[in-house]
C-alpha positions in Angstrom: 0.0 0.0 0.0 1.5 3.4 -1.0 2.0 6.0 1.7 0.7 9.5 1.3 2.7 12.7 1.8 1.4 15.9 3.3 2.7 18.0 0.4 1.2 15.8 -2.3 -2.2 15.6 -0.6 -2.3 19.3 0.1 -1.8 20.0 -3.6 -4.6 17.6 -4.6 -7.1 18.7 -2.0 -6.5 22.3 -1.2 -9.2 23.4 -3.6 -11.8 21.1 -1.9 -11.8 23.2 1.3 -13.7 26.3 0.2 -14.0 29.0 2.8 -17.6 28.8 4.2 -19.9 31.8 4.3 -19.6 33.7 7.5 -23.0 32.5 8.7 -22.0 28.9 8.2 -18.7 29.5 9.9 -20.5 31.1 12.8 -22.8 28.1 13.0 -19.9 25.7 13.1 -18.2 27.7 15.8 -21.4 27.7 17.9 -21.6 23.9 17.6 -18.1 23.4 18.8 -18.5 26.0 21.5 -21.7 24.6 22.9 -20.2 21.1 22.7 -17.3 22.1 24.9 -19.2 24.1 27.5 -22.7 22.9 28.3 -21.9 19.4 27.0 -18.6 17.6 27.3 -17.0 16.3 24.0 -15.7 12.8 24.7 -13.6 12.8 21.4 -9.9 13.4 22.0 -8.2 15.8 19.6 -11.6 16.5 18.1 -10.3 19.2 15.7 -7.0 17.6 14.8 -5.0 20.3 16.5 -2.6 17.6 17.6 -2.3 16.0 14.2 -3.6 12.4 14.1 -3.0 11.8 17.9 -5.8 9.5 19.3 -7.1 8.8 15.8 -6.6 5.6 13.8 -7.1 4.9 10.1 -8.7 1.6 9.4 -6.5 -0.2 6.8 -5.9 3.1 4.9 -3.8 6.3 5.3 -4.4 9.6 6.9 -2.8 13.0 7.5 -3.7 16.4 8.8 -3.3 19.5 6.6 -3.4 23.2 7.4 -4.5 25.2 4.3 -2.7 28.4 3.5 -6.1 30.2 3.7 -8.2 31.2 6.7 -9.8 27.8 6.6 -9.4 25.3 9.5 -7.1 22.3 9.5 -8.7 19.0 8.6 -7.8 15.3 8.2 -7.6 13.5 4.9 -8.2 9.8 4.8 -6.8 8.3 1.6 -5.8 5.0 -0.1 -9.2 3.5 0.8 -9.9 0.2 -0.9 -13.2 -0.7 0.8 -16.4 1.2 1.8 -15.8 0.5 5.5 -12.3 2.0 5.6 -12.1 5.3 7.4 -11.2 7.1 10.6 -11.8 5.7 14.1 -11.3 6.4 17.8 -11.8 4.1 20.8 -14.3 5.7 23.2 -14.9 2.7 25.5 -14.0 4.5 28.8 -15.9 7.7 27.8 -19.4 6.2 27.3 -22.0 4.6 29.5 -25.1 2.6 28.8 -28.5 4.3 29.0 -27.1 7.7 28.2 -28.1 9.7 25.0 -25.1 10.9 23.1 -25.2 13.5 20.3 -22.9 13.3 17.3 -21.9 16.2 15.1 -19.1 16.0 12.5 -18.0 18.3 9.6 -17.1 16.1 6.6 -16.2 16.3 3.0 -15.1 14.0 0.1 -13.0 14.1 -3.1 -15.6 12.5 -5.4 -17.4 14.7 -8.0 -20.6 12.8 -7.4 -22.7 12.6 -4.2 -21.6 9.8 -1.9 -22.7 8.9 1.7 -20.5 9.4 4.7 -21.6 7.3 7.7 -21.0 7.5 11.4 -20.8 4.0 12.9 -20.2 2.3 16.3 -18.3 -0.9 16.5 -19.3 -2.9 19.7 -17.0 -5.7 20.8 -18.1 -8.2 23.5 -15.8 -10.7 25.3 -16.6 -14.2 24.0 -19.5 -12.9 21.8 -20.0 -11.7 18.2 -19.0 -8.1 17.4 -22.0 -5.8 16.6 -22.2 -2.6 14.5 -24.5 0.3 15.1 -25.2 2.9 12.4 -25.6 6.3 14.0 -26.3 8.5 11.0 -25.4 9.3 7.4 -25.3 12.3 5.1 -24.8 12.8 1.4 -21.7 14.8 0.4 -20.1 15.9 -2.8 -16.8 17.6 -3.9 -16.3 21.2 -2.9 -18.9 21.0 -0.2 -18.7 20.5 3.5 -21.7 18.9 5.3 -22.7 18.4 8.9 -23.1 14.8 9.9 -25.5 14.7 12.8 -27.3 12.1 14.9 -27.7 10.5 18.3 -27.1 7.1 19.9 -27.8 5.2 23.2 -26.0 2.1 24.3 -28.5 -0.5 25.7 -25.7 -2.6 27.3 -22.0 -2.3 28.2 -19.7 -3.7 25.5 -16.1 -4.5 26.3 -15.0 -2.1 23.6 -16.7 0.7 21.8 -15.1 2.3 18.7 -16.5 5.3 16.9 -15.7 5.6 13.2 -16.5 7.4 9.9 -16.9 5.3 6.7 -19.0 5.1 3.6 -17.6 6.6 0.5 -16.7 4.4 -2.5 -13.2 2.9 -2.7 -10.7 5.4 -4.0 -12.7 8.4 -2.7 -10.9 10.3 0.0 -12.7 11.3 3.1 -12.2 14.7 4.6 -12.9 15.5 8.3 -12.7 18.9 9.9 -13.9 18.0 13.4 -15.9 15.4 15.4 -18.0 16.1 18.5 -19.6 13.4 20.5 -21.3 14.7 23.7 -24.0 14.2 26.3 -25.8 16.8 28.3 -26.3 14.6 31.4 -23.9 14.7 34.3 -26.0 12.6 36.7 -23.8 9.8 37.8 -26.8 7.7 38.9 -28.0 7.4 35.3 -24.6 7.5 33.6 -21.9 10.1 33.2 -20.3 11.7 30.2 -16.6 11.8 30.7 -14.2 14.4 29.1 -10.5 15.0 29.4 -11.4 18.6 30.2 -13.3 17.6 33.3 -11.9 18.7 36.7 -11.7 16.5 39.7 -13.3 13.1 39.0 -13.5 12.2 42.7 -17.1 12.5 44.0 -17.5 14.2 47.4 -13.8 14.9 47.6 -14.0 17.0 50.8 -16.6 14.8 52.7 -19.2 17.6 52.8 -21.7 14.8 52.0 -20.4 12.5 54.7 -19.2 9.1 53.5 -21.3 9.1 50.4 -19.4 7.6 47.4 -16.6 6.4 49.8 -16.1 3.0 51.5 -13.7 1.2 53.8 -11.3 -1.3 52.3 -11.4 -4.0 55.0 -12.0 -1.4 57.7 -14.4 1.3 58.9 -14.5 5.0 57.8 -15.7 7.9 59.8 -16.1 11.6 58.8 -14.8 14.1 61.5 -14.7 17.8 62.1 -11.9 17.3 64.6 -10.3 14.5 66.7 -7.6 14.2 69.4 -9.5 16.5 71.7 -9.8 19.2 69.0 -6.1 19.2 68.2 -6.5 17.7 64.7 -8.5 19.9 62.4 -8.9 19.8 58.6 -6.4 21.7 56.5 -9.1 22.3 53.9 -12.8 22.8 54.4 -14.6 21.6 57.4 -14.3 17.8 57.3 -11.9 14.9 57.0 -12.3 11.1 57.0 -10.5 8.5 59.1 -10.0 4.9 58.0 -10.0 3.2 61.4 -10.1 -0.3 62.9 -7.5 -1.4 60.4 -6.1 -4.9 60.9 -4.0 -5.2 57.7 -1.6 -2.9 55.9 -3.8 -2.8 52.8 -6.9 -1.6 54.8 -7.9 2.0 54.0 -10.3 4.3 52.4 -11.4 3.9 48.7 -13.6 5.2 46.0 -14.9 3.4 42.8 -14.0 5.7 39.9 -15.1 3.3 37.1 -16.4 5.1 34.1 -14.7 8.4 35.0 -11.3 7.5 33.6 -10.3 8.0 30.0 -7.8 5.4 28.8 -4.4 6.6 27.7 -4.7 9.9 29.5 -2.4 10.8 32.4 -4.1 11.7 35.7 -2.5 13.5 38.7 -3.5 12.4 42.2 -3.2 14.8 45.1 -4.2 13.6 48.6 -4.0 15.6 51.9 -3.1 12.9 54.5 -1.7 12.2 58.0 -1.8 9.3 60.5 -3.3 9.0 63.9 -4.1 6.5 66.7 -1.0 4.8 68.0 1.4 5.8 70.7 4.0 3.5 69.2 3.8 4.8 65.6 4.2 8.5 65.0 5.0 8.2 61.3 4.2 5.7 58.6 4.2 5.4 54.8 0.8 6.1 53.2 0.4 4.8 49.6 -2.1 5.6 46.9 -2.9 2.5 44.8 -5.2 1.8 41.9 -7.0 -1.5 41.6 -8.0 -2.3 38.1 -10.2 -5.2 36.8 -10.1 -5.8 33.1 -12.9 -7.3 31.0 -11.0 -10.7 30.9 -11.0 -10.6 34.7 -7.3 -9.9 34.8 -6.4 -7.7 37.8 -3.8 -5.0 38.2 -2.5 -3.1 41.2 -0.9 0.2 40.1 1.2 2.0 42.7 0.6 5.7 42.2 2.5 7.4 45.0 4.0 7.0 48.5 4.8 9.5 51.3 5.9 9.3 54.9 3.1 10.8 56.9 3.2 11.8 60.6 0.7 12.4 63.3 1.9 16.0 63.6 0.8 17.7 60.4 -1.0 17.2 57.1 1.2 16.3 54.1 0.5 16.2 50.4 0.7 12.8 48.7 1.2 13.3 44.9 1.6 11.0 42.0 0.4 10.1 38.5 -1.1 7.2 36.7 -2.4 6.1 33.2 -4.5 3.3 32.1 -3.6 1.6 28.8 -6.7 -0.6 28.4 -10.4 -0.3 28.8 -11.1 -1.6 32.4 -14.4 -2.8 33.6 -13.7 -1.5 37.1 -11.3 0.9 38.7 -10.9 1.7 42.4 -8.5 4.2 44.0 -7.5 3.6 47.6 -5.1 4.7 50.3 -3.2 2.0 52.3 0.2 1.4 54.0 0.4 2.1 57.7 0.7 -0.7 60.2 -2.5 -2.3 61.6 -4.0 -0.1 64.3 -2.9 3.2 62.8 -5.6 5.3 61.3 -5.3 6.9 57.9 -6.7 10.5 57.8 -7.8 12.0 54.5 -8.8 15.6 54.2 -9.1 15.9 50.4 -8.5 13.8 47.3 -8.2 15.2 43.8 -7.8 13.1 40.7 -7.7 15.2 37.5 -6.2 15.1 34.0 -2.5 16.0 34.3 -1.6 19.4 33.0 0.8 19.3 30.2 4.4 20.0 31.3 6.2 22.4 28.8 9.3 20.8 27.4 12.5 21.8 29.1 14.7 24.2 27.2 18.2 23.2 26.3 20.6 24.2 29.1 22.7 27.3 28.5 26.3 26.3 29.1 29.0 29.0 28.5 32.7 29.3 28.9 33.4 25.7 29.9 37.0 24.7 29.9 36.9 21.0 29.1 39.6 18.9 30.5 40.9 21.5 32.9 41.2 20.5 36.6 38.9 22.7 38.8 40.6 21.5 42.0 42.9 24.1 43.5 46.4 22.7 43.9 45.2 19.2 42.9 48.8 18.1 42.2 49.9 19.4 45.7 52.9 21.3 44.4 51.9 24.0 46.9 51.6 21.9 50.0 48.0 21.9 51.4 47.1 25.2 49.9 43.3 25.2 49.0 42.7 22.1 51.2 41.2 21.8 54.7 40.5 18.8 56.9 36.9 17.7 57.3 36.6 17.0 61.0 39.7 16.8 63.3 41.9 14.7 61.1 45.4 15.9 60.2 46.6 16.6 56.6 50.3 16.4 55.6 51.9 16.4 52.1 54.6 13.8 51.2 56.2 12.4 48.1 55.8 8.9 46.5 52.5 8.7 44.6 52.3 7.7 40.9 53.5 10.2 38.3 51.0 9.0 35.7 47.4 10.0 35.7 44.9 7.2 36.3 43.8 5.2 33.2 40.2 6.4 33.0 41.3 10.1 33.1 44.1 9.4 30.6 41.5 7.9 28.2 39.5 11.2 28.4 42.3 13.7 28.5 44.8 12.1 26.2 48.5 13.0 26.6 49.2 15.2 29.7 52.1 16.3 31.7 53.2 13.9 34.4 51.9 14.3 38.0 54.2 15.7 40.7 54.2 12.5 42.8 53.0 14.5 45.8 50.2 13.1 48.0 48.1 14.1 51.0 48.6 11.9 54.0 45.4 11.8 56.2 45.9 10.7 59.8 44.1 11.0 63.2 40.7 10.0 61.8 38.0 9.3 64.4 35.0 9.1 62.0 34.5 7.5 58.6 33.6 10.8 57.0 36.9 12.5 57.9 39.3 13.4 55.1 40.8 16.1 53.0 38.2 18.6 51.6 37.9 21.5 49.2 35.1 24.0 48.5 34.3 24.2 44.7 31.0 26.1 44.7 32.1 28.8 42.3 33.8 26.4 39.9 30.8 24.2 39.1 28.7 24.9 36.0 25.1 23.6 35.9 24.3 20.7 33.6 28.0 20.0 32.9 29.1 16.4 33.4 32.3 16.3 35.5 34.7 13.3 35.7 36.5 12.5 39.0 39.9 10.9 39.1 42.5 10.2 41.8 45.1 7.8 43.2 44.3 6.5 46.7 46.1 4.1 49.0 45.7 2.8 52.6 48.6 3.4 55.0 48.0 1.4 58.2 45.3 0.4 60.6 43.1 -1.7 58.3 42.4 -5.3 59.2 39.7 -5.8 56.5 38.8 -4.4 53.0 38.1 -0.7 53.2 36.0 1.6 50.9 37.5 4.9 49.9 35.1 7.3 48.2 34.9 10.8 46.7 31.9 12.5 48.0 30.3 15.9 47.3 28.2 17.8 49.9 25.8 19.8 47.7 23.9 21.9 50.3 22.2 19.3 52.4 22.6 16.4 49.9 25.3 13.8 49.5 26.5 13.0 46.0 28.6 10.0 45.1 31.7 10.9 43.0 33.2 7.4 42.8 34.3 4.6 45.1 37.0 1.9 45.3 37.5 -1.0 47.7 41.1 -1.5 48.9 42.5 -4.6 50.6 46.3 -4.1 50.2 48.9 -1.4 50.3 49.1 -0.5 46.6 47.9 2.6 44.9 44.4 2.3 43.4 42.5 4.3 40.8 39.3 5.9 42.0 37.0 7.2 39.2 33.5 8.5 39.0 31.3 11.4 37.7 28.7 13.8 38.8 26.5 16.6 37.5 24.6 19.4 39.3 21.3 20.6 37.8 20.0 23.1 40.4 21.9 26.1 41.6 23.6 25.1 44.9 24.4 27.4 47.8 27.6 25.5 48.7 29.5 22.5 47.2 32.3 20.7 49.1 34.2 17.8 47.7 36.0 15.4 50.1 37.5 12.0 50.5 36.0 9.6 53.1 35.2 6.0 53.8 37.8 4.0 55.7 37.1 2.9 59.3 38.1 5.3 62.1 41.8 5.0 62.8 42.7 4.0 59.3 45.0 6.4 57.6 45.0 6.9 53.8 46.8 8.8 51.0 45.4 10.8 48.1 47.4 11.9 45.0 46.8 13.3 41.6 43.2 14.4 42.3 41.3 15.9 39.4 37.8 17.0 38.6 37.3 18.2 35.0 34.4 18.9 32.6 34.0 16.2 29.9 33.8 17.2 26.3 31.2 14.7 25.0 31.1 16.1 21.4 34.8 15.3 21.0 34.2 11.8 22.3 31.3 11.3 19.9 33.6 12.0 16.9 36.0 9.2 18.1 33.1 6.8 18.7 31.7 7.4 15.2 35.1 6.4 13.7 35.3 3.3 16.0 31.7 2.3 15.1 32.5 2.5 11.4 35.4 0.1 11.9 33.7 -2.5 14.0 30.1 -2.5 12.9 30.3 -1.9 9.1 31.4 -4.4 6.5 32.9 -4.0 3.0 29.9 -5.3 1.0 30.0 -6.2 -2.7 26.8 -6.8 -4.7 27.3 -9.2 -7.6 24.6 -8.8 -10.2 23.5 -11.4 -12.7 20.8 -11.3 -15.3 19.0 -13.9 -17.5 19.3 -11.5 -20.3 22.5 -11.3 -22.3 23.0 -7.6 -21.9 25.7 -6.4 -19.5 24.8 -4.7 -16.2 27.7 -2.3 -16.6 26.7 1.3 -16.2 23.3 0.6 -14.6 22.4 3.0 -11.8 22.2 1.6 -8.2 20.5 3.1 -5.2 20.8 1.2 -1.9 18.7 1.9 1.2 19.0 0.0 4.5 15.5 -0.9 5.9 16.7 -2.0 9.3 19.8 -2.6 11.3 19.8 -6.1 12.8 21.9 -5.1 15.8 19.7 -6.0 18.8 18.1 -2.9 20.3 15.2 -3.8 22.6 13.0 -2.5 25.4 11.3 -3.7 28.6 7.5 -4.0 28.1 4.7 -5.0 30.5 1.3 -6.7 29.9 -0.7 -3.5 30.1 1.5 -1.7 27.6 0.3 -3.8 24.7 -3.2 -2.5 25.3 -2.0 0.9 24.2 -2.0 1.3 20.5 0.4 4.2 20.5 2.8 2.3 22.7 2.7 -0.7 20.4 3.3 1.5 17.3 6.4 3.1 18.8 7.7 -0.2 20.1 7.4 -2.1 16.9 8.8 0.7 14.9 11.9 1.2 17.0 12.8 -2.1 18.7 13.6 -5.7 17.6 14.0 -7.3 21.0 11.9 -7.3 24.2 12.2 -8.2 27.9 9.3 -8.4 30.3 9.4 -6.0 33.3 7.9 -8.3 35.9 5.7 -10.9 34.3 8.3 -13.7 34.3 9.7 -13.1 37.8 8.9 -15.8 40.4 7.0 -13.4 42.6 4.7 -12.7 39.7 4.2 -16.2 38.3 3.8 -17.8 41.8 2.8 -15.1 44.3 1.4 -17.7 46.7 2.6 -21.3 46.9 1.0 -23.3 44.1 -1.0 -20.3 42.8 0.4 -19.8 39.3 0.0 -16.9 37.0 1.6 -17.4 33.6 -1.2 -15.6 31.6 0.5 -12.2 31.5 3.8 -13.8 30.2 1.8 -15.9 27.7 0.1 -12.8 26.4 3.4 -10.9 26.0 5.1 -13.9 24.3 2.2 -14.2 21.9 2.5 -10.5 21.1 6.2 -10.7 20.5 6.2 -13.8 18.4 3.4 -12.5 16.3 5.5 -9.4 15.5 8.9 -11.2 15.1 10.3 -9.7 18.3 13.1 -11.8 20.0 12.8 -12.1 23.8 15.1 -12.2 26.8 13.8 -14.1 29.8 14.1 -12.0 33.0 14.5 -13.7 35.3 14.4 -17.3 36.7 15.6 -16.3 40.2 16.5 -13.0 42.0 19.1 -13.3 44.7 18.2 -10.1 46.6 16.1 -11.1 49.7 13.7 -8.2 49.5 12.5 -9.5 46.2 11.7 -13.0 47.4 8.1 -14.0 48.2 7.3 -14.4 51.9 6.2 -18.0 51.3 9.6 -18.8 49.8 11.4 -17.1 52.7 9.4 -19.3 55.2 10.5 -22.6 53.6 12.9 -25.0 55.3 16.1 -25.8 53.6 14.8 -29.0 52.0 11.5 -27.4 51.0 13.4 -24.5 49.5 15.5 -26.9 47.4 12.4 -28.6 46.1 10.8 -25.2 45.3 13.9 -24.1 43.4 13.8 -27.3 41.3 10.0 -26.9 40.7 10.6 -23.3 39.6 13.4 -24.3 37.1 11.4 -27.2 35.7 8.1 -25.3 35.6 9.3 -22.2 33.9 12.1 -23.4 31.6 10.1 -26.4 30.3 7.0 -24.3 29.8 8.8 -21.9 27.5 11.5 -24.1 26.0 12.9 -22.7 22.8 11.0 -19.4 23.1 13.3 -17.2 25.0 16.8 -16.5 23.5 18.3 -15.6 26.8 17.7 -16.1 30.5 19.0 -14.1 33.4 19.4 -17.1 35.6 19.9 -15.6 39.1 19.6 -11.8 39.1 22.0 -9.5 41.0 24.3 -12.1 42.6 26.7 -9.3 43.5 24.1 -7.6 45.6 22.3 -10.5 47.2 22.8 -14.1 48.3 19.4 -15.4 49.4 19.7 -18.8 47.8 23.4 -19.3 48.4 23.0 -18.5 52.1 20.3 -21.1 52.5 21.3 -23.8 50.0 25.1 -23.5 49.8 27.7 -22.2 47.4 26.9 -24.8 44.7 23.3 -23.7 44.2 24.2 -20.9 41.8 26.1 -23.2 39.4 23.3 -25.8 39.8 20.8 -23.2 38.6 22.8 -22.6 35.4 23.5 -26.3 34.7 19.8 -27.2 35.2 18.5 -24.4 33.0 21.0 -25.4 30.3 19.9 -29.0 30.5 16.2 -28.1 30.2 16.7 -25.7 27.3 20.1 -26.0 25.6 19.2 -23.4 23.0 19.0 -20.6 25.5 22.0 -18.4 26.3 22.3 -18.1 30.1 23.4 -14.7 31.5 24.6 -13.2 34.8 23.0 -9.8 35.3 23.9 -7.0 37.7 24.0 -3.2 38.2 26.6 -0.4 38.7 29.2 -2.5 37.1 30.0 0.2 34.5 30.1 3.5 36.5 32.6 3.2 39.4 30.1 4.1 42.0 29.5 0.8 43.8 32.4 -1.2 45.3 30.2 -4.3 45.5 29.9 -4.6 41.7 33.3 -3.5 40.3 34.2 -5.1 36.9 36.9 -7.1 38.7 34.5 -8.6 41.2 32.1 -9.4 38.4 34.8 -11.2 36.5 35.8 -13.1 39.6 32.2 -14.3 40.1 31.9 -15.4 36.4 35.1 -17.3 36.5 34.1 -19.0 39.8 30.8 -20.1 38.3 32.6 -21.4 35.2 35.0 -23.4 37.4 32.0 -25.0 39.0 30.8 -26.1 35.6 28.1 -23.3 35.1 27.5 -22.7 31.4 27.6 -18.9 31.7 27.0 -17.7 28.1 26.7 -13.9 28.5 27.4 -10.9 30.7 24.5 -8.6 31.5 25.2 -5.1 32.6 21.9 -3.5 33.7 23.0 0.1 33.0 20.9 2.2 35.4 23.4 5.0 35.3 23.7 8.7 36.1 26.0 11.2 34.5 27.8 8.7 32.3 31.3 9.4 31.2 32.4 7.4 28.1 35.9 6.4 29.0 34.8 5.1 32.4 32.2 3.0 30.8 34.6 1.9 28.1 37.2 0.9 30.7 34.6 -1.3 32.5 33.6 -2.9 29.2 37.3 -3.6 28.3 37.8 -5.3 31.7 34.8 -7.6 31.2 35.8 -8.3 27.6 38.6 -10.6 28.8 36.0 -13.2 29.5 35.3 -13.6 25.8 31.5 -13.7 26.4 28.9 -11.5 24.7 28.1 -8.4 26.7 24.6 -6.9 26.8 23.3 -3.8 28.4 20.1 -5.4 29.7 18.2 -2.6 31.5 19.6 0.7 30.3 18.1 3.9 31.5 19.4 7.4 32.2 17.6 10.1 34.2 17.5 13.9 34.1 14.7 16.4 34.5 16.0 18.2 31.5 15.1 16.3 28.3 18.2 17.6 26.4 20.6 16.5 29.1 18.8 13.1 29.3 19.2 12.9 25.5 23.0 13.5 25.9 23.3 10.8 28.6 21.4 8.3 26.4 23.6 9.1 23.4 26.7 8.6 25.5 25.6 5.1 26.6 24.3 4.0 23.2 27.4 5.2 21.3 29.8 3.6 23.8 27.9 0.3 23.6 27.6 0.3 19.8 31.3 1.2 19.4 32.6 -1.6 21.6 33.3 -4.9 19.9 32.3 -6.9 23.0 28.8 -5.5 23.2 26.2 -7.5 21.3 22.9 -5.9 22.4 21.2 -3.0 24.1 18.0 -3.3 26.0 16.3 -0.1 27.4 14.4 -0.5 30.6 11.3 1.0 29.1 10.7 4.2 27.2 7.1 5.4 28.1 6.4 7.9 31.0 4.7 6.3 34.0 6.0 2.9 33.0 9.6 3.3 34.0 11.4 2.3 37.1 13.1 5.6 37.4 11.5 9.1 37.1 12.6 11.4 34.3 14.0 8.6 32.2 11.3 8.3 29.6 11.6 8.9 25.9 7.9 9.3 25.2 5.6 11.4 27.4 2.6 9.7 29.0 0.2 10.7 26.3 2.4 9.7 23.4 4.5 12.8 22.6 8.1 11.9 21.8 10.4 14.1 23.9 14.0 15.3 23.2 15.5 12.1 24.5 13.2 10.1 22.3 14.1 12.2 19.3 17.8 11.7 19.9 17.2 7.9 20.2 15.4 7.9 16.8 18.2 10.0 15.2 20.8 7.6 16.4 18.9 4.7 14.9 18.7 6.5 11.6 22.4 7.2 11.7 23.0 3.5 12.1 21.4 2.8 8.7 23.6 2.6 5.6 22.8 4.2 2.2 24.8 4.2 -1.1 24.4 5.0 -4.8 26.5 4.7 -7.9 26.9 2.6 -11.0 27.6 -1.1 -11.6 31.2 -1.7 -12.8 32.4 -3.8 -15.7 32.5 -6.9 -13.4 28.7 -6.4 -12.8 29.6 -5.4 -9.2 28.9 -2.6 -6.9 30.8 -2.1 -3.6 30.0 -0.1 -0.5 30.4 -0.1 3.3 27.4 -0.9 5.4 25.9 -2.2 8.7 24.4 -5.6 9.1 20.7 -5.9 8.4 18.0 -5.7 5.7 18.5 -3.6 2.5 16.6 -2.6 -0.5 18.4 -2.0 -3.8 17.0 -0.3 -6.8 18.7 -0.9 -10.2 17.9 1.2 -13.2 19.1 0.1 -16.7 18.4 1.7 -20.0 15.1 0.0 -20.3 14.1 -1.5 -17.0 13.9 -0.8 -13.3 14.4 -3.6 -10.7 13.9 -3.5 -6.9 15.4 -6.3 -4.8 16.0 -6.9 -1.1 19.1 -8.5 0.5 20.4 -9.2 4.0 23.9 -8.6 5.3 24.4 -11.1 8.1 26.9 -11.2 10.9 30.2 -12.6 9.8 33.7 -11.7 8.8 34.4 -9.2 6.0 34.4 -9.0 3.1 30.7 -9.7 2.4 29.6 -10.8 -1.1 25.9 -10.8 -2.0 24.6 -12.3 -5.2 21.6 -10.6 -6.7 19.8 -12.2 -9.7 17.6 -9.9 -11.8 
């Protein structure tokens, strides 16, 4: 099917949109105005002011054009092959049975003769036949706009309701200026018309009508004017509610908001809360949670927000949520404090989130990249510029390395040798004591700084000691890098940081070893990192390791030579694995699915395969969510990583598993392995066998050292086709001594010595302020294992979208330019469905932000294109990435279009193409 372009269509159709008479224009404006005031329009983007957002073309194409006259914008639906093809929108969550809805649309066509335009409802029922309801029709001809008007009432509650416009003959283009579907009634007892422009969807939010519309979730609720002998009064209004007689953490106050939520819209929740009623508990976490029941009876619990509340004052609990699907029931509730503690609620507001304006690019001026901002960092002037933090003693001596640490050398290139001077820190009585320096005036906002130093223990240590660079930014502590030391050698400490809000004071200092342990610091540097210069190097490296010399050899059944024929080559997709985390509810969102399928070729499930998800209670299995996701991925030719069979961090283990005896736990582990791996044999390409073994040891502590290798060996026996990975975090950034590259390699080699078939190294990649050479150094150290390296859960976080885009580009370029890296998985991309805030590429309601645009630009850069002529040997050569290509060959009398694939393998690549 041919795609339409905005320019071409505008040329064809611009004469079809005649400027209406003033009286007609006034009538149209009145219709739209009344529909958005006294009545609520349930159609999203009703006038196409947001392009095609929220609209879908049914097996045809559509664009929005803005004429160069005073006329309004309108949508054009083209390439229609059937009468029923047209424009549609899902209105399931916005309509209720028994309510009368009015339809008014402004429509036109491209046909010279009169044709009908029809407004129709598609009604889908779970387990039953789909029904169609014709609302109204009108006759339209070229050069005329007509109003399409009618009403409808739903007699029952379908699982899905789709409004669409159809009717004209195949080949006739349908033009739509606006669509209004509205109801005048707002009586919730008979049905409610929901609009994105509505305010607070909570009924009786301030309890002026007592407990009406509220209920207790396993407890009792009471409305009060005051409690605690008049000491506790409402912050807003005259009343507040208390959820009392609570016996479980999940007990609380709730309201059913079914029918008042529009799917795929972001909602902001604000609750004014506090706790009361226990002498032993003066503060506790209060959580806002959404319980969702879907038409197929699948349940979801969505965590919205959490805050620590006290019995002293009211606090504001704030968060956001979005529903991807069309639920049959939605309940919002507050929970969390221990049994016996009352939850007090003064006010609850749930409203459509206000659009946040995009962050402007940061203004960064006069940055001296690569210049040390530390005063007297080389200690040539004694302790000038330094002061002791605490009552420790600082002295300067000679004997530290003259070369700068490797990570800094990789960033800075050739430099002068260091002085060999170091600070000797003694008389330490607290772990935080060490040499310090104030750098407030030297820091520039939004600039990424690299930290580098040599450190060494002197005496007093009887066990491994952590030495770290820390920054005190006003009242906050920032990690600038850490290293663990267990000998008397000099060690490199490297890290990074960035400050995004103007600080009052910034102090940098060394800390960490136990009191009484002396240490030495030499060659300390903090310098701004020139990312653009690094990107130039990485582009050259990428070209060397990711591209191949490719020769196309053409042959033809005809006797004529191919010499001189024109060749145009376009890469369709790059086969390098770039994937994302997805969840079951995500695939109910059409815009999410569209972005995912367009930009990713691998997937990993966020939670749906984890043991706590598939067997939350002993013997109570839930594989349906994983099954649904697998079906979706396989249908769309998406390869899948299995995450994860086990998770070694105790906080992630189900209570029923924790309570098992050693023997019962061993049996449960075997059952988990057999149940999961046998069920999905051959369907997952990878498994993370036992997640985060550098940060947890639940199974090893209870079942012995051999259990980890046993997990790998058993998984391999059950599914030999699957590559088995270790997977951990903070391996690549120098900020966690528990997961240094050296410790990761020791763990892998130890597993292999025990016979574990470790087939891949997973680096999660939850990183802040990435510095390319630090990441590269870690990758080089892990490359010695000779195993494929994958970034398995990559995300970066910054409130500023442009800075977030820069961070993402650093990580993706470093990964793609490293020969040991064989795949990149993002840990999500859609706002409100990420594990970290301010890490999304697409805003909650589908708008691609600056980070998402940068991601798309990188993927386009990693596509190869070429053109030229076929030589005398009937060959054409070029350099290109692996993946699928389209080649167009034009001879004197014919034009050919062929596809070919460049697969992974050693250069050069020869591809035969027969015409």
